[in-house]
N, C-alpha and C positions, 0 to 999 in steps of 0.2 A: 536196266542201265543204272549204274551207280556212278555219280560224279559229285564232288562237293558243290553245294549251291550257296550263292551269296545274293545280296540285295543291293541295288543302286536306287537311292531315293532322292527326289528333287523337291519334296514337300509340295505336291501339287495343290493349287488353290482352286477349289471348285466354285462354280457359280452359285450364288446364294449363301456362300460361306465367307470366311475371313482368313487372312494370313496366319493369325494367331491360332486358329483352329487347325490349319494345315500343319503347323509346327507341332501342335499337340498330337495330331494324327501320326506324325513321324515318330514321336516318342512311343506311342502305342504300338506302331508297327515294329519298332526295334525291340520292344519287350516281347512281342510275339515271336520274332525271329530268334531271339536269344534262347527261348525255351524250345523252339521247334527244331533247333539243330543246324541253322544256317551258319556258315563259316564267317562271313564278313557282312558288315552293314556300312556302306559307303554313302557319303553325302556330297552332292554336287555344288558347284559354284556357278550361278547364273545371275545376271544383272539386267535391270530394266525390262523384266519379263513378268507380265501381270499374272500369268498362270503358274508361276514358280516362286515359292517363298525362300528357297535355299540360296542365299547370297553369300553366307559366311560359314563355310564348313567347319573351320576350327572351333567356332563357338558351339555349333550343334554337336560336334564330336564329343566335347566335354559333357554336354547335357545327356547325350545318348549313353556314353560310357558309364556315367553315374547311375543311370536307371537300369543297367544291364549287368550281367555277371560273367558270361562266358564268351560271347561273340566278339570278334575283332571289329573295331570301329575305325573308319578312316575317311579320307577325302577321295572323291571320285569326280573331279579332283580339285586341287588347288591350281588355279591357272597362273603358273609361275611368272609370266611376263607382267601380270598385274601387281606383283609384290616383290619387295626386296628379298633376295635369298636369305640374308641374315635374319630378317623378321620371320620368315617361314621356318627356319631352323629353330629359332627361339620358341615359337609357338608350339611346334610339335615335340620339342624336347620337354617342354613344360607338360604337355599332355601325357607324354611317355612317363614322366616322373610321377604323375598322379595315377595313371592306369598302366603299369608296366606290363609289357608283353601283349598288349591288347590294341595298340594303335598302329595304323597303316598311313603312310604318306603317299597318296596318289597325286601325280603331277601332270598337268596338261599344258600345252602351248597355245591353245586357242584362247581368245579373249572371254568366251562365255557370254558374249553379247554382241551388239552392233558396234560399228566403228566409232560412232560419236560417243557412245557410252565408254568404250575402251579408252578414248582420249581423255574423258573426264577422270578415269581411274589412273591413267599413267601420266597425265599432266603435260605431255609433249608429243608432237608428231613423230619425233625421232624414236621415242620409246615404243611406237606402234610396230616397229620392225621386228617380226618374229624370227629373223635370222640370228638374233642374239640368244635364242633359246639354248643351244648346246653350251654356250659359255655360262649362261645362268645356272643350268643344271650342274655343270662342273663346279661352279662356285658354291652351290648348295652342298654338294658332296664334300667339298674341301672344308666348309664350316663344320660338317659332321665329323670329319677325320682329323681336322687341324693340319692337313697336309697341303698348305699353300706353298708355292715356290718361294725361295729365300728372298727374292726381289719383288714379291707381290705386295701391293699397297695394303692388303688386308691381312698380311702375315701375323701381325700382332693382335688382330681382332678375334675374340673368342665368342662362340655362341653358348650362352648360358641358359639353363644350368649345365655347367661344364662336365659334371660327374654323371651325366645321363646321356645315353647314346641316342642318336636320331633313329626314329622308327624306320622300318624297311621302306625303301623308295620304290614305288611302282610308276612306270611311265604309261600314261594313257595316250591312245592315239586312234586314228582312223585311216592310216596310210602306211606305206612302206617306210617313209622317213622315220616315223616314231618307232617302228619295230627295229630298224637298223640301229637307231640311237640307243634303245633299251638294251639290245644285244651287246653293243660296244661298251656301254657303261656298266654292264652286269647288274641291271635292275630287273624287277618283275615287269610284266607287260600286260596291259588290259586293252583289248581292242573293242571299239564301239561299233558293233555290227549295225545298230539302229541308225547310225549316221552314214556309214558307207559300207553296206553289205557286200558289194562286189569285190572289195579289197580284202575281205576277212581272211580267206584261205591263204593267198600268197603272203600277206603280212604276218600271219601267225607262224607259218612255216619258215619264213625268212628269219624271224626272231630266234626260233629254235636252232636253225642251221648255223647261225653266226654268233650264238651266245658265248660270251666270255665270262667265266665264273668270277664271283666276287665274294667278299667276306659274308655279306648278307644273303647272297644267292649263289651257293655253290652249284646249283642246278637251275636250269631255266624253269620259269613258272608262268604260264600264259593263261590269262582269264578271257573268256569270250563273253562279252556283255551284249545282251539282247533285250529288246522290248517284247514282252510276252503278256498275254491276257488270257486267263483261263476261267471257265465257268462249267457248270454241270453239263451243259450241252453246247454244241457248236453255235447254235442260234443265239443263245444267251451271250456267249462270248463275243460274237459279231456285234451284238447290240452294244455291249460295254465298250468295244474298241472304237466306236464312232467318235467318242470324246477325244481320245489322243490323236486319232487320224485328223480330225478337224482342227485341233490345236496346231499341229504341224502344217496343215494345209494353209491356215491363215498366214503363217510365217512365210511359206514359200510363195504364196499368191500375192504377198504384199498388202494383205488386208489388215485393218486395225486389230491388234491383239486384245485379249481379254482373259478372264478366268476360264478354267477348264469347263467347257459346256457339258450339259447333260445330254444323253442320247436324244431326248425329245427336242431339245433346242437345236441339235444338229439336223434332225429330220425336218424341222420347220424352215431351214435355210434353203432357198431356191438356188441351185447351182446351174450354171450354163453347161453345155456339153463339154466345152474345153475344161472347165473347172472340175467336172465329174471325172474326166480322164486323169487330171492331176491328183484328185482325191484318191482314186483307185491306185495310182502309182505309189502314193504315200502309204496307203493302207497295206500294201504288199510288203512293206519293210518290217511289219510286226507279225509275231507268231501268235495266232489267235485260234481258240477252239476249246473243246473238251480236253481233259487230261490226256487221253490217248492220242488225240489229234495233235496237240502241242508237242508231246513227246516224239511222235512220228516225224513232225516237221523239223525238230531239232536234232534228232539222232544222227543223221547223215552229216550235218554241218559240224557237229561235235567231233565226229570221226575224222572228217577231212581237215579240220583245223588242228587236230591233235590237242584240243583244249584240256588243260589240267583242272579247270574250274569253270562253272557257268554262273554268271552274274545277271540277275533279272531286274529290269526296270518295268514296273507296272503302273501305268497312269490311267485310272478310271475315276469317274465322277463320285462314286459312292465309296466311302472308306470301308464299310463292311464288305462290299464286293471285292475290294482290293485285298483285304485280309484273306477272304475265301479263295481268291485266285492263287495267292502264294501258298496257301495250305494245300490246295489241290495239286499244284506242281510238286510240292515237297513230298506228298504222298505218292504221286506217280513215279518220282525219281527215288523212292525208297529211302527218304531222309528220316533218320531216327531222332525222335525228340530227346532232349538232353536227359530227362529223368530216366527214360528207357535205356539210353546209352550208359548211364552211370550204374544202373542196376545190373547190367550185363557184365560189368567188369569183375 
């Protein structure tokens, strides 16, 4: 099976380590991905989350793009309701000016945090209303094209640098709403299977069926984003997966959050029977195993969703194990390293 592979990174903060080290690990992972032949490297926006250092993707995009040469770098994504569309347009036009043809603008409508933190970001209860998202997206696209209606209050406002185009817009989502909006607005679409796996197939197909071509996307392009952990054996992978499963478990169980725990720390936690059931349910959302196991798990889903690209999120406690996981998946999916690909031309 050959399909373009990309990476979604949240800069996980492991127990016993620091946020600064997590960000350095992100740079290291990006440099690896650049040479290994991955298509994109996207950075997430999360707030008030102890296990995640990725709060400001536009800053990290510039850092990652500076340290890489080939890979496209983008947001996975900018949570648009947290930001003024004009500011987003300016930030990503600036990035595009610095790294032309290598920047992606992934947009989401979730807050990337809890309600109280979202209020601190948006400054008013009224601004918490996600129903404004289609209008905010339309405003962002209008700043990109300069195509505001004649009577619009922002008609005379320009997003600078004006002589630089806005990078391609990708709409992120985990529901049919996002897929329909992406299709209607002619953007790329990335579906978060690790958030809502049950909706993946209908949402991806809905996007393709109703897609309206645009200047940036004459054809639909759908990315399937999954959480996957790979190791040399199924047993090793299951051990590594304890960390991310427990991190999500704490969130859903309403327990105090913390850094990404080690497998040993997870094993030391005494779960009730009810908690064990919740933990098992959360674990089932992740694709875990040896390379052949992970590929077998993903093959049918890729076919059913008609995905054009596979984007992988791997959260494990040990950075070396994370690099090894991505390398195993790349090998199993026959990804060609950049140097090999260049020599064959």
